[in-house]
DOZA-941730 format. One line per field, with one value per residue (C-alpha): residue in three letters; x, y, z; residue number from 1. Coordinates in steps of 0.25 Angstrom, whole numbers, plus 2048, in hexadecimal, padded with zeros to 3 digits. Layout:
<pts>
aa ALA  ...
px X  ...
py Y  ...
pz Z  ...
i NUM  ...
</pts>
This chain:
<pts>
aa MET  ARG  LYS  GLY  SER  ILE  LEU  VAL  VAL  ASP  ASP  GLU  ARG  SER  GLN  ARG  GLU  ILE  LEU  LYS  THR  ILE  LEU  GLU  ASP  GLU  GLY  TYR  GLU  THR  TYR  LEU  ALA  SER  GLY  GLY  LYS  GLU  ALA  LEU  LYS  THR  PHE  LYS  GLU  PHE  ARG  HIS  ASP  LEU  ILE  LEU  THR  ASP  LEU  LYS  MET  PRO  ASP  MET  ASP  GLY  ILE  GLU  LEU  MET  ASP  SER  ILE  PRO  GLU  GLU  PRO  LEU  GLN  PRO  ALA  ILE  ILE  ILE  MET  THR  ALA  HIS  ARG  THR  ILE  SER  SER  ALA  VAL  GLU  ALA  ILE  ARG  LYS  GLY  ALA  PHE  ASP  TYR  LEU  THR  LYS  PRO  LEU  ASP  LYS  GLU  GLU  LEU  LEU  ILE  VAL  LEU  LYS  ARG  ALA  MET  GLU  ARG  MET  ASN  LEU  LEU  LYS  GLU  ASN  TYR  LEU  LEU  LYS  GLN  GLU  LEU  ILE  SER  HIS  PHE  LYS  LEU  ASP  ASN  ILE  ILE  GLY  ASN  SER  LEU  ARG  MET  LYS  GLU  VAL  PHE  ASP  LEU  VAL  LYS  LYS  VAL  SER  SER  SER  HIS  ALA  THR  ILE  LEU  LEU  CYS  GLY  GLU  SER  GLY  THR  GLY  LYS  GLU  LEU  ILE  ALA  LYS  ALA  ILE  HIS  TYR  ASN  SER  PRO  ARG  ARG  THR  LYS  PRO  PHE  THR  ALA  ILE  ASN  CYS  ALA  ALA  ILE  PRO  GLU  ASN  LEU  LEU  GLU  SER  GLU  LEU  PHE  GLY  TYR  GLU  PRO  GLY  ALA  PHE  THR  GLY  ALA  THR  SER  ARG  LYS  ILE  GLY  LEU  PHE  GLU  ALA  ALA  ASN  GLY  GLY  THR  LEU  LEU  LEU  ASP  GLU  ILE  GLY  ASP  LEU  GLN  ILE  PRO  MET  GLN  SER  LYS  ILE  LEU  ARG  VAL  LEU  GLN  GLU  LYS  GLU  ILE  ARG  ARG  VAL  GLY  GLY  ARG  GLU  ASN  ILE  ARG  VAL  ASP  VAL  ARG  ILE  VAL  ALA  ALA  THR  ASN  LYS  ASP  LEU  GLU  ARG  GLU  MET  LYS  LYS  GLY  ASN  PHE  ARG  GLU  ASP  LEU  TYR  TYR  ARG  LEU  LYS  VAL  ILE  THR  ILE  SER  LEU  PRO  ALA  LEU  ARG  ASP  ARG  ILE  GLY  ASP  ILE  PRO  GLU  LEU  THR  GLU  TYR  PHE  ILE  SER  LYS  PHE  ASN  LYS  GLU  PHE  GLY  LYS  ARG  ILE  LYS  ASP  ILE  ARG  GLU  ASP  ALA  LEU  LYS  VAL  LEU  MET  GLN  TYR  SER  TRP  PRO  GLY  ASN  VAL  ARG  GLN  LEU  GLU  SER  ALA  ILE  GLU  ARG  ALA  VAL  LEU  LEU  GLY  ASP  GLY  GLU  TRP  ILE  THR  VAL  LYS  ASP  LEU  PRO  GLU  GLU  ILE  LYS  ARG  PRO  ILE  LEU  SER  ALA  GLY  SER  ILE  ASP  ILE  GLU  ILE  PRO  GLU  GLY  GLY  LEU  ASN  PHE  GLU  GLU  VAL  GLU  LYS  ASN  LEU  LEU  ILE  LYS  ALA  MET  GLU  MET  ALA  ASN  GLY  VAL  VAL  ALA  ARG  ALA  ALA  LYS  LEU  LEU  GLY  LEU  SER  TYR  LYS  THR  PHE  TRP  TYR  ARG  TRP  GLU  LYS  PHE  GLY  LEU  ASP  GLU  ASN  TYR  PRO  GLU  LYS  ARG  LYS  GLU  PHE  LEU  LYS  ARG  GLY  SER  ASN  LEU
px 80A  815  81D  826  830  840  84A  857  866  870  87C  87A  86F  86D  86A  861  859  857  854  84A  843  843  83D  831  82F  82B  822  82C  82D  83C  845  854  860  86F  874  871  871  867  85F  85F  858  84E  84A  847  83D  835  83A  83B  836  843  851  859  868  875  87F  88B  889  893  88B  886  885  879  87B  87D  870  869  86F  86C  85C  854  84F  841  836  834  844  843  848  856  85B  86B  86F  87F  88A  88F  89C  894  88A  88F  88D  87F  87D  881  876  86D  873  86F  861  860  854  85E  868  86A  876  879  876  868  85F  852  849  852  851  841  841  849  841  834  838  83D  830  826  830  82F  81E  81C  827  81E  810  817  81B  80C  806  80E  80C  7FD  7FF  806  7FE  7F1  7F6  7FA  7F5  7EA  7E3  7E1  7D3  7D1  7CF  7CA  7D4  7D8  7DC  7E4  7EC  7EE  7F4  7FD  805  806  80B  816  819  818  826  82D  830  82A  823  813  807  7FA  7EF  7E0  7D3  7D2  7CD  7D3  7DD  7EA  7EF  7ED  7F3  7FE  800  7FF  80B  813  80E  813  81F  82E  829  81F  824  828  81F  813  810  803  800  7F5  7FC  7ED  7EC  7F7  7FA  805  80E  80C  80F  81E  81F  817  81F  82D  82C  833  83F  83D  83B  837  82C  822  81D  828  830  834  839  82E  82F  828  820  82B  836  82B  827  835  837  829  81F  819  80A  809  7F9  7F2  7FF  7F8  7F4  803  808  813  81E  81B  81C  829  82E  827  82F  83C  838  837  844  84C  848  84A  842  845  83E  836  843  84C  85A  85D  856  851  852  845  842  831  829  81F  80F  809  7F9  7F0  7E1  7E5  7EA  7F9  7F9  7EF  7F5  802  7FD  7F7  803  7FE  809  818  81C  828  820  816  81F  827  81B  814  820  814  806  7FB  7EC  7E2  7D3  7C9  7BD  7B2  7BD  7BF  7B0  7B3  7BC  7AF  7A9  7B6  7B8  7AD  7AE  7BC  7B7  7AA  7B4  7BD  7B2  7AD  7B9  7BA  7AC  7A8  79D  79A  795  795  796  790  780  783  778  783  78E  789  787  796  799  791  797  7A3  7AB  7B2  7B8  7BD  7C0  7C3  7B2  7AE  7B5  7AE  7A0  7A2  7A8  79C  793  799  798  788  783  779  779  784  785  787  77A  778  772  781  787  789  780  78A  78C  77D  779  773  77A  777  77E  785  788  794  797  78E  78C  787  77B  77D  771  773  772  77D  784  784  791  797  791  795  7A5  7A5  79F  7A9  7B4  7AD  7AC  7BC  7BF  7B8  7BE  7CB  7CE  7CA  7C2  7BB  7B7  7B0  7AA  7A3  7A0  798  791  799  7A2  7B1  7B1  7A4  7AA  7B6  7AF  7A9  7B5  7BC  7B0  7B3  7C2  7C4  7CD  7D9  7DA  7DB  7E3  7E7  7D9  7D8  7E3  7DD  7D0  7D7  7E0  7D3  7CC  7C2  7C0  7B8
py 76D  774  77C  782  781  77E  77C  774  778  76F  768  75B  753  74A  756  75C  74F  74E  75C  75A  74F  755  763  75A  753  760  765  76E  76D  76B  76D  769  770  76C  779  787  788  77E  784  792  78B  783  78E  796  78C  788  794  78F  794  790  78A  782  783  77D  788  782  77B  77A  783  78D  78F  792  7A2  7A3  79C  7A5  7B1  7AD  7AA  7B4  7C0  7BF  7C3  7B7  7B1  7A3  7A0  79B  791  78E  77F  781  778  77F  785  78D  791  7A2  79E  79C  7A7  7B1  7A9  7AE  7BC  7BB  7B9  7A9  7A6  79B  790  782  77B  76C  763  768  765  760  768  776  774  773  77E  787  784  787  795  797  794  79B  7A6  7A4  7A3  7B0  7B7  7B1  7B6  7C2  7C4  7C0  7C9  7D4  7CF  7D0  7DE  7E2  7DB  7E2  7F1  7EF  7FB  7F1  7EE  7FB  7FF  80C  80D  81D  825  82B  81F  81C  826  822  816  819  822  818  80F  81A  81D  80F  80C  819  81C  82A  82F  82F  838  831  83B  839  83A  82F  821  823  817  81E  815  80A  812  813  804  803  80C  802  7F6  7F9  7FF  7F9  7FA  7F0  7E4  7EE  7F4  7FE  804  80E  81A  822  82F  835  82A  829  834  83D  839  82A  82B  82F  821  819  820  821  815  817  813  80F  81A  823  826  81F  812  810  804  7FD  804  805  805  810  80E  814  809  7FF  802  805  7FF  802  80B  814  81A  828  829  834  83C  84A  847  848  853  85C  856  847  84C  852  845  83D  848  845  835  838  841  838  82B  828  827  828  822  829  82A  823  82A  823  826  81A  819  816  812  814  81B  825  825  830  830  83C  841  84F  85A  85B  868  86E  86A  86F  87B  87B  877  86A  862  863  86A  862  853  856  857  84B  843  847  842  83A  83F  834  83A  830  834  834  828  831  836  827  821  819  810  80D  801  7FA  7FE  7F9  7EB  7E9  7EE  7E3  7D9  7DC  7DD  7D0  7C9  7D1  7CE  7C0  7C7  7C5  7D2  7D2  7E1  7EF  7F4  7FE  807  805  806  814  819  817  81F  829  82B  836  82D  834  828  825  817  813  816  810  803  804  804  7F8  7F3  7F6  7F1  7E4  7E2  7E7  7E3  7D6  7D4  7D0  7DF  7EC  7F4  802  7FE  7F9  806  811  81C  826  822  81F  82E  835  83B  849  84A  857  856  848  84E  847  84E  844  849  846  845  852  859  861  86C  875  87A  86D  869  873  872  863  865  86F  865  859  85F  864  856  851  85B  858  866  86C  878  87A  86B  86C  879  873  865  86F  879  884  88E  88E  89A  897  88A  88F  899  88E  887  893  895  887  88B  87E  886  882  873  879  888  884  886  892  898  893  89A  8A6  8A3  8A3  8B0  8B7  8AB  8A3
pz 80F  809  811  806  7FC  800  7F6  7FD  7F7  7FB  7F4  7FA  7F4  801  80A  7FF  800  80F  80F  805  80D  81A  813  80A  817  81D  812  80A  7FC  7F9  7EE  7ED  7E7  7E6  7E7  7E4  7D6  7D5  7E2  7D9  7CD  7D7  7DF  7D2  7CE  7DA  7E4  7F0  7FF  804  802  809  806  808  80B  803  7F6  7EA  7DF  7E8  7F6  7FF  7FF  7F0  7EF  7F8  7F1  7E3  7E5  7DD  7E6  7E8  7F0  7F6  7FA  7FE  80D  80C  817  816  81B  81F  826  834  82E  826  82D  82D  81E  821  82B  81E  816  820  820  810  814  815  821  828  829  82D  831  82A  82E  82E  83A  835  83F  83E  82E  82F  83A  831  825  82C  830  823  81C  827  823  814  815  81C  811  807  80D  80F  802  7FB  804  7FD  7F1  7F4  7FA  7EB  7E3  7EB  7E9  7DA  7D4  7CB  7D7  7DC  7D6  7CE  7C1  7BF  7BB  7C8  7CD  7C0  7C2  7D0  7CB  7C1  7CA  7D4  7C9  7C6  7D6  7DC  7D6  7DB  7E9  7EA  7F5  7F1  7F7  7F5  7F6  7F6  800  80B  804  7F6  7F9  7FA  805  7F9  7EE  7F9  7FA  7EA  7E9  7F2  7ED  7DF  7E4  7E4  7F3  7F3  7FC  807  811  80E  81B  81D  829  829  82E  832  83C  845  850  84D  858  852  845  847  84E  843  838  83D  849  857  85F  86E  878  86D  874  881  87D  870  877  86B  85D  853  844  83C  82F  828  82C  82A  81A  817  809  806  807  812  810  818  818  81C  81B  81A  82A  82F  838  833  83D  838  82A  82C  830  824  81A  820  81C  80F  80F  815  814  823  832  83F  849  856  860  856  852  847  839  831  822  81C  80C  80D  800  806  801  807  806  80B  809  80B  802  806  7FF  807  814  810  80F  81C  822  826  81C  818  80D  80B  80D  804  7F9  7FE  7FE  7F0  7E8  7E1  7E5  7E2  7E3  7E6  7E0  7E8  7E5  7E0  7D6  7D0  7D3  7C5  7D0  7DA  7D2  7D2  7E1  7E4  7E0  7E6  7F4  7F2  7ED  7FB  805  7FE  801  810  814  80C  805  7F7  7F1  7E1  7DF  7E2  7D9  7CF  7D7  7E3  7DB  7D6  7E4  7E7  7D8  7DD  7EB  7ED  7F7  801  807  7F9  7F7  806  807  7FB  801  80E  808  7FF  80C  814  807  807  816  815  809  808  7FB  7EE  7E9  7F0  7F0  7F3  801  803  803  80E  80F  80D  800  7FD  800  7F4  7EA  7E3  7D5  7D0  7C4  7C4  7D2  7DE  7ED  7F8  7FE  80E  818  81E  812  809  80C  7FE  7FE  803  7F8  7EF  7F3  7F0  7E3  7DF  7E5  7DE  7D1  7D2  7D6  7CA  7C0  7C5  7CB  7BF  7C2  7B4  7B4  7C3  7C0  7B2  7BA  7C4  7B8  7BE  7B8  7BC  7C4  7CB  7CF  7D3  7DA  7E3  7E3  7EB  7F4  7FA  7FA  7F2  7E8  7F3  7ED  7DE  7E0  7D1  7CD  7D4  7CC  7BF  7C2  7C3  7B9  7AF  7B7  7B0  7A6  7AC
i 1  2  3  4  5  6  7  8  9  10  11  12  13  14  15  16  17  18  19  20  21  22  23  24  25  26  27  28  29  30  31  32  33  34  35  36  37  38  39  40  41  42  43  44  45  46  47  48  49  50  51  52  53  54  55  56  57  58  59  60  61  62  63  64  65  66  67  68  69  70  71  72  73  74  75  76  77  78  79  80  81  82  83  84  85  86  87  88  89  90  91  92  93  94  95  96  97  98  99  100  101  102  103  104  105  106  107  108  109  110  111  112  113  114  115  116  117  118  119  120  121  122  123  124  125  126  127  128  129  130  131  132  133  134  135  136  137  138  139  140  141  142  143  144  145  146  147  148  149  150  151  152  153  154  155  156  157  158  159  160  161  162  163  164  165  166  167  168  169  170  171  172  173  174  175  176  177  178  179  180  181  182  183  184  185  186  187  188  189  190  191  192  193  194  195  196  197  198  199  200  201  202  203  204  205  206  207  208  209  210  211  212  213  214  215  216  217  218  219  220  221  222  223  224  225  226  227  228  229  230  231  232  233  234  235  236  237  238  239  240  241  242  243  244  245  246  247  248  249  250  251  252  253  254  255  256  257  258  259  260  261  262  263  264  265  266  267  268  269  270  271  272  273  274  275  276  277  278  279  280  281  282  283  284  285  286  287  288  289  290  291  292  293  294  295  296  297  298  299  300  301  302  303  304  305  306  307  308  309  310  311  312  313  314  315  316  317  318  319  320  321  322  323  324  325  326  327  328  329  330  331  332  333  334  335  336  337  338  339  340  341  342  343  344  345  346  347  348  349  350  351  352  353  354  355  356  357  358  359  360  361  362  363  364  365  366  367  368  369  370  371  372  373  374  375  376  377  378  379  380  381  382  383  384  385  386  387  388  389  390  391  392  393  394  395  396  397  398  399  400  401  402  403  404  405  406  407  408  409  410  411  412  413  414  415  416  417  418  419  420  421  422  423  424  425  426  427  428  429  430  431  432  433  434  435  436  437  438  439  440  441  442  443  444  445  446  447  448  449  450  451  452  453  454  455  456  457  458  459  460  461  462  463  464  465  466  467  468  469  470
</pts>
C-alpha cells in the first residue's frame, strides 16, 4: 500500500541510496535529487507529499530550497537533515515553516516516526483541502437551482458583489434560501478558503448572544472558567452570517454597529480590543424599514447593513422553478433513504405548481422528503403529497385561493387577493386593478381600507397626483 511520495535531496550519493532503500521498504514512493536545483525540477513534475532535504548542499541549501518551492494551496511537508554544528540553522528552517529536522547520522527509527507524523499531517491537510474544494464546487452559482427571471437577477447580483468585501443584506420570507445565497457569496469570494460561520439571532437568548458573538474571558460571569473565542474571532478572514438580524434587541444592535464601524471586538469581561477582518452578511424576513419606524431597529445600523441588498423571491413568484427543484429533491432523498423514485406524476406536479407555498423552498423540500420516504411505487403521486397541499383550490383569474376545511373569512380573502394581485403586478396599481377587474380608484380604496398602503406610500402619492382623472 502506497503511503505517500517523498523526494530525498542530498548531494551525497550513498546517503541518497540508503534512504531510498529504507523508504521504499516502508512503502513510500521515493524520488532522488542531488541538489536543490534538481529537486525543484523534479518537484514541479511530480508534486511530492514530503521533501527530505539536507541542509548544506553546494548549489542551494535546504532553506533556499524551501523558499523556492512554488506557493500552492497544498505545500509539501519539509524535513531538514543537518549535522549537530548547524542545528541553529535547522531551527530557523522550522520557524520558516519546515515540519521538523533530523540530525546526522540519522537514526532509522526516529526517521520513520517523524516521516509517519509528517504524512499523517499531510493527509489531514489534503482531506481538509478536498472538503473545502467540494464545498466551493457545491456552492457555485451554476449548482443553485433557479431559471426564473427573478432568480437570474439574484444570481447576477451575487456574481457582482461576491468579489467585494461589502456588507450585504439578504431579504426574503422564511424558507427562500437566504443562507444558501450567503454561502454562495462566501464560496465565490476571495474569502472562500476561510471560515463561513452562521448564527440565528432569534434562536439564542439575549443574555447568551453577546458571549456567542464576542466570546468571553475567565471570570466574566458565573461559570466562565476559561476563555472562549466568539464567532467574530472564529470567522476572522471569512464571512459571518447574522440570520434573523431583525430580531436583535437595540443594545445588541449597538454592539454590532460598533464592529462594523471599528472592525474590532472586545470579549465579555475583557479589556483589550481585538481587530477582526470579517465580512458581514445579514439576513431577515422582516421589513426593517417598518421596524425602524416603530423604533425597533436602529437607523444607523440599517444603513450600514444595506450597502448591498439582495431580495429573494418567494417560491409562489418563481413557480417555473418547481419542476427542477422537485427533480433535485427526489434525487437527494433517493440517495439519503436508499429509494428509487423515478420522478413525479404530471397531475402531482400540477398540484405543486398550483399551491401557494407559504413555507417556500423549505416547505417544498419537506413535502418531497415525505413523498419519497412514504411512497410505495416508482413515481410520486398525488396521494403521496401532504394534505395541506392537496386542499381544493378556487381559481380567481390567475390568482389561487386555498379553501380551508373550516371555511373562509371573506374579508381575509379580499385582502389576500389584493396583496396577491399587487405582487403579480410588481407593485403597479393599474396592473393589479386590471387583474381583479377593478378600476384604479376602486382597487386603491379597498387597498387603503385594509391599511395596506403603509407598504406602498409611493402609490398613494401617485393616486393623489392623478386625482379626478381616475
